[in-house]
N, C-alpha and C positions, 0 to 999 in steps of 0.2 A: 504494500500500499504506500502510496507517495503522498504526503501532506505538502502541497505545493507553495503555501502562503509565503514562507520566508524566502525561498529560492527565486520564486516568481517576482515578488516584491523588490528583491535585491538586484536581478540580473535581467529580467525580460522587459523586452521594449513593447510587449503587446499592450494595447489599452487596457487599464484596470476597470473594465466594465462588464456588465452582464452580456454584453454582445460577444465577449469571448468565452468559448465554452471549452469544455474538455477536450474537444477535437483538436483546438489551436494549441492548446497547452500540451497535449501529447505529441503533436508533432514538433513543438518547441523542445520538449524533454528529448526526444529522439534526436534532434540536431545536437544538443549538448552532449549526449552520450555517444554520438556517432554511431547510432544503432543501424544494423543493417536492413532492419525490416521493422514497420509499424503497422499494426493492425487495428482497424477501428471496429468496435461491435456496436452495431445500432439497434435501437427498438424497433425499427421500420424493418419491413420486409425489403430485402434487397438480393441482387444476383451476387452471389460471391464471387470474389476475384479481385483483380487489382483495381484501385481507385482510378476512376477515369473522370476529370473535372466536368466533361461535357454532360456526363451521364448522372454523377452523383453530387452535383453542386447543391442541390437542394437539401442534402442531408448533413451538411456541415455548416459552421458558422461563417460570417462573411469575412472573417480574417485568414481562415484556413488557408485559401489559395495564396494569399501574400507569403505566409510563413512557409508553407510547403516548398517555395521556390528555393529556400536555403536547404532543404532536405534532400540528400544524396541517394538514400536508400528507397527501397519499395514501400508502398502502401497497399495494404490490402484491405478490404471491408466485408463484414459479414453482418447478419442479422442475429439477434440474440438466439433465435430458432435453429441456427447453423452453427451452434458452438460446438457441436460434436464432429463435424466436418473439419473445424479450426483444429480442435485438439488432435484428431487423426493425422491432419497435414502436418503439424508442427511438433509433434510429441516424439516423432522419429529423428530429430536432429536436423 
């Protein structure tokens, strides 16, 4: 579990507002950690796979596209009902 308040308040240049959601914070953290892969799990039904801005734009906050430009890894997206597929795909290394 990540409690972002201290690290975000000190280092993050994203606006400190309700318009920045966990999506933007997740990609910001992935950039900070130089993570190779970021997976978003959404409550809405989505076609699992890699994040595509032209298809998934309505599922993320408005700052996500800006900050994801700094991210060099892959971003995938799943719905909560697809968690079994996610676990299967990523539990084997």
